[in-house]
C-alpha positions in Angstrom: 2.5 13.5 33.8 1.5 16.5 31.6 2.9 14.8 28.6 0.9 11.6 29.3 -2.3 13.7 29.7 -1.6 15.5 26.4 -1.1 12.2 24.6 -4.3 10.7 26.0 -6.1 13.9 25.0 -4.7 13.5 21.5 -6.1 9.9 21.3 -9.6 10.9 22.5 -9.7 14.0 20.3 -8.6 12.0 17.3 -11.3 9.4 17.8 -14.0 12.1 18.2 -12.7 14.1 15.2 -12.7 11.0 13.0 -16.4 10.4 13.7 -17.7 13.9 13.0 -15.6 15.5 10.3 -16.1 15.2 6.5 -13.6 14.0 3.9 -12.4 17.5 3.1 -11.3 18.1 6.7 -9.7 14.7 6.8 -7.6 15.6 3.8 -6.1 18.5 5.8 -5.6 16.2 8.8 -3.8 13.7 6.6 -1.7 16.4 5.1 -0.3 17.3 8.5 0.2 13.6 9.3 2.1 13.1 6.0 4.4 16.2 6.6 5.1 15.3 10.2 5.6 11.7 9.4 8.1 12.4 6.7 9.9 14.9 8.9 10.1 12.3 11.7 11.5 9.7 9.3 14.0 12.2 8.0 15.3 13.1 11.5 15.7 9.4 12.7 19.2 8.8 11.2 20.4 12.1 12.8 19.1 11.0 16.2 21.0 7.7 15.9 24.1 9.3 14.5 24.6 12.2 16.9 23.1 10.7 20.1 25.0 7.4 19.9 28.3 8.9 18.7 28.2 11.6 21.3 27.5 9.2 24.1 29.9 6.5 23.0 32.7 9.0 22.5 32.5 10.1 26.1 32.9 6.5 27.5 36.6 6.2 26.9 37.9 2.7 27.0 34.5 1.4 28.0 32.9 2.3 24.6 33.3 -1.1 22.9 32.4 -3.0 26.1 29.2 -1.0 26.6 28.1 -1.4 23.0 28.8 -5.2 23.2 26.9 -5.6 26.4 23.9 -3.5 25.2 23.7 -5.3 21.9 24.2 -8.7 23.5 21.5 -8.2 26.2 19.2 -6.7 23.7 19.4 -9.7 21.4 19.0 -12.2 24.2 16.1 -10.2 25.7 14.3 -10.2 22.3 14.7 -13.9 21.8 13.5 -14.7 25.3 10.5 -12.5 24.7 9.7 -14.3 21.5 9.9 -17.7 23.1 7.7 -16.6 26.0 5.1 -15.4 23.4 5.2 -18.7 21.6 4.6 -20.7 24.8 1.7 -18.6 25.9 0.2 -18.5 22.4 0.4 -22.2 21.8 -1.3 -23.0 25.1 -4.1 -20.5 24.9 -5.0 -19.4 21.3 -6.0 -22.9 20.1 -8.7 -23.0 22.9 -10.5 -20.1 21.1 -9.6 -20.2 17.4 -12.1 -22.2 15.4 -10.2 -22.2 12.1 -12.3 -19.5 10.3 -10.7 -16.5 8.7 -12.2 -13.2 9.8 -13.4 -11.0 7.0 -11.4 -7.8 6.7 -12.8 -5.2 4.3 -10.4 -3.2 2.1 -10.4 0.5 2.9 -9.5 3.2 0.4 -8.4 5.6 3.1 -8.1 9.3 2.9 -5.7 11.2 0.7 -3.4 14.0 1.6 -3.6 17.4 -0.2 0.0 16.9 -1.3 2.5 14.1 -1.8 5.6 15.1 0.1 8.8 13.0 0.2 11.7 14.0 2.4 14.3 11.3 1.8 16.6 10.7 4.8 20.2 11.6 4.4 21.1 8.0 5.3 19.4 4.8 6.2 19.2 3.4 9.7 21.9 0.8 9.3 24.3 3.4 7.8 23.6 5.7 10.7 24.2 2.9 13.2 27.5 1.7 11.8 28.7 5.2 11.3 27.9 6.0 14.9 29.7 2.9 16.1 32.8 3.7 14.1 33.1 7.3 15.0 32.0 6.9 18.6 34.6 4.2 19.4 37.2 5.9 17.2 36.8 9.2 19.0 36.9 7.4 22.4 40.1 5.6 21.5 41.9 8.5 19.7 40.6 11.5 21.7 39.7 13.4 18.5 38.5 16.6 20.2 37.3 18.3 17.0 35.1 15.4 16.0 34.0 15.0 19.5 32.8 18.7 19.7 31.1 18.3 16.3 29.0 15.3 17.4 28.3 16.8 20.9 27.1 20.1 19.3 25.1 18.1 16.7 23.4 16.1 19.5 22.5 19.4 21.3 20.9 20.7 18.1 18.9 17.5 17.5 17.8 17.3 21.2 16.6 20.9 21.0 14.7 20.1 17.8 13.1 17.1 19.5 11.9 19.1 22.6 10.9 22.3 20.8 9.3 20.8 17.7 8.8 17.1 17.8 7.5 16.6 21.4 5.0 19.5 21.4 3.6 18.3 18.1 3.3 14.6 19.1 -0.3 14.9 20.6 -1.5 16.4 17.3 0.3 13.7 15.3 -1.4 11.1 17.5 -4.7 12.8 17.1 -4.3 12.6 13.3 -3.6 8.9 13.4 -6.6 8.1 15.5 -8.8 10.4 13.5 -7.9 8.5 10.3 -8.5 5.1 12.0 -11.8 6.1 13.6 -13.0 7.7 10.4 -12.4 4.5 8.5 -13.6 2.3 11.3 -10.5 0.2 11.0 -9.5 0.2 14.7 -12.8 -1.1 16.1 -13.2 -3.7 13.4 -9.7 -5.1 13.9 -9.9 -5.0 17.7 -13.3 -6.8 17.6 -11.7 -9.6 15.4 -8.5 -10.0 17.3 -9.4 -9.0 20.9 -8.0 -12.2 22.3 -4.6 -11.6 20.8 -4.6 -8.0 22.0 -5.2 -9.2 25.6 -2.6 -12.0 25.4 0.0 -9.7 23.9 -0.6 -7.0 26.6 -0.4 -9.6 29.3 2.8 -11.1 27.9 4.4 -7.6 27.5 3.9 -7.0 31.2 5.1 -10.5 32.2 8.2 -9.8 30.2 8.6 -6.3 31.8 8.2 -7.6 35.3 10.7 -10.3 34.6 13.2 -7.9 33.0 13.0 -5.3 35.9 13.1 -8.1 38.5 16.5 -9.0 37.0 17.5 -5.4 36.8 16.3 -4.8 40.4 18.3 -7.9 41.6 21.4 -6.6 39.9 21.1 -3.1 41.2 19.6 -4.2 44.6 16.5 -1.9 44.1 12.8 -2.4 44.1 11.8 -3.5 40.5 8.3 -2.0 40.8 9.8 1.4 41.7 12.0 1.1 38.7 9.0 0.3 36.5 7.0 3.2 37.9 9.8 5.6 36.9 9.7 4.3 33.4 5.9 4.7 33.0 6.1 8.1 31.1 8.2 6.4 28.5 5.7 3.5 28.3 2.7 5.8 27.7 4.7 7.9 25.3 5.5 4.8 23.3 1.9 3.8 23.3 0.8 7.2 22.0 3.4 7.7 19.3 3.8 4.0 18.2 7.4 5.0 17.6 10.4 4.0 19.7 12.4 6.8 18.0 10.0 9.5 18.9 10.1 8.3 22.5 13.9 8.5 22.8 14.0 11.8 24.7 11.4 10.6 27.3 13.0 7.2 27.7 16.5 8.7 28.1 15.2 11.1 30.7 13.4 8.4 32.8 16.5 6.1 32.6 18.6 8.9 34.1 16.0 9.3 36.8 16.6 5.6 37.6 20.2 6.6 38.2 21.6 5.4 34.9 24.8 7.3 34.1 24.1 10.3 31.8 26.6 9.3 29.1 25.5 5.7 29.2 21.8 6.6 28.9 22.5 9.0 26.0 24.1 6.2 24.0 22.2 3.0 25.1 18.7 4.3 24.8 18.9 5.5 21.1 20.7 2.2 20.4 18.1 0.2 22.2 15.3 2.0 20.4 16.6 0.5 17.2 17.9 -2.9 18.1 15.8 -3.9 21.2 12.2 -4.6 20.1 11.1 -7.2 22.6 7.5 -6.0 22.7 7.2 -6.0 18.9 8.7 -9.5 18.8 6.1 -10.7 21.3 3.3 -9.1 19.2 4.6 -10.3 15.8 5.1 -13.9 17.2 1.6 -14.1 18.7 0.0 -12.5 15.7 1.7 -14.7 13.2 0.8 -17.8 15.1 -2.8 -16.7 15.2 -2.9 -16.2 11.4 -1.3 -19.6 10.9 -4.0 -21.2 13.0 -6.7 -19.3 11.1 -5.4 -20.3 7.6 -5.6 -24.1 7.2 -3.2 -24.0 4.2 -0.4 -22.5 6.3 1.9 -24.8 8.3 1.2 -25.4 12.0 3.1 -23.1 14.4 5.5 -25.7 15.9 8.5 -24.7 18.0 10.9 -26.0 15.3 9.3 -23.6 12.8 8.8 -20.6 15.0 12.3 -20.6 16.7 14.2 -19.7 13.5 11.6 -17.1 12.8 12.2 -15.6 16.3 16.0 -15.7 15.9 15.5 -13.9 12.6 13.3 -11.3 14.1 16.0 -10.5 16.7 18.2 -9.5 13.8 15.7 -8.0 11.3 14.2 -5.7 14.0 17.4 -3.6 13.7 16.2 -2.5 10.3 12.7 -1.7 11.6 11.9 2.0 11.0 11.0 3.9 14.1 7.5 4.7 12.7 4.1 3.1 13.3 4.0 -0.3 11.7 7.7 -0.2 10.8 8.5 -3.5 12.6 5.9 -5.5 10.7 7.0 -4.1 7.4 10.6 -5.1 8.2 9.4 -8.6 9.3 7.2 -9.2 6.2 10.1 -10.9 4.4 10.5 -13.5 7.2 6.8 -14.1 7.2 6.9 -15.3 3.6 10.4 -16.9 3.6 10.2 -18.8 6.9 6.5 -19.2 7.7 5.2 -19.5 4.1 2.7 -16.6 4.3 0.9 -15.8 1.1 -0.3 -12.3 0.2 -3.7 -12.7 1.9 -2.1 -13.9 5.1 0.4 -11.1 5.1 -2.4 -8.6 4.7 -4.3 -9.9 7.7 -1.1 -10.1 9.7 -0.5 -6.4 9.0 -4.0 -5.5 10.2 -3.6 -7.6 13.3 -0.3 -6.2 14.2 -1.3 -2.5 13.6 -4.1 -2.9 16.1 -1.4 -3.6 18.8 1.6 -1.7 17.5 1.4 1.0 20.2 1.4 -1.6 23.0 4.4 -3.3 21.6 6.2 0.0 21.3 5.5 0.8 24.9 7.0 -2.5 25.9 10.0 -1.9 23.7 11.0 1.4 25.2 10.3 0.4 28.8 12.4 -2.7 28.4 15.3 -0.4 27.2 15.3 1.0 30.7 15.8 -2.4 32.2 18.8 -3.2 30.0 20.3 0.2 30.6 20.2 -0.5 34.4 21.9 -3.8 34.0 24.6 -2.6 31.7 25.2 0.5 33.9 25.6 -1.7 36.9 28.1 -4.1 35.2 30.2 -1.2 33.8 30.3 0.7 37.1 31.2 -2.5 39.0 34.1 -3.2 36.6 35.6 0.3 37.0 
């Protein structure tokens, strides 16, 4: 609860600061945001590599099975979420869209006092495949030296997350909201796309209730109690707009829902990178809205949107765990499958960014439901 309050305080403080400070002060705020953001991007591959490898290596002969179940349920969950979003959007959005394109002013933004680049040691896909190979390999061969290496590496990264990353998250959130409020971008975008925001939020919760109802049925537990336990992860995801930054909180809450410690340590980091059901809901709804606004774009029929959703389920694996990462990763699908032009992609990014935090909250909370289902199936088969 303390973390949630700190995150909310960061949001409020950021909005207030953005209204009252001058451009010079904003440059200092942006400098912190750039440094922290670069550091967060740098640490992501190590979180994936050490957490997943360490967790998988302790699963023994269940390693491949757990990974297969987690990946399979994650993909199916993402596709179902996208189809749900399509159905709701196609029924409701046309009732309110009049075919006009809202004007979105270009913002120059605020600059940082320095340009800092901290290139990651490896990209996300390399970290994922390396973690799979070494995790399963260690589990099958019992390579104790490598197992100790990844376990100790996980402990170091976990310590770094809790001592450095987590305490600084409220300040990072404050810097994000300070920039948005200073530019006026948030209010302008929310005013233009309020309908989609409400629809996406409602669909997120329909999905979560459905997912935890299934998880509750499998585990024979109250689904709403399970959801309540995952709420700290939900609010942390909203505050950070990063599934990766939320991994420690999501993992801890999954364990409180009685998910096995080793399973949680491997499934939650994996889910944070391959299970983006909330982002898929938001991207699907937002893209359909833009298609309805722009007369020159094709109509969002099921035959056109389904391949897009199927592609999103795969491309989301490459989505960086940073604010707006999912829409950047999906921009290729917008142009190649949906025929978006440059102007449409620009409006799509603005629309998505207004709701990115809500999608992230749904993403990480849904990871808890999948973890419960996989944990039950694995424990039953033992």
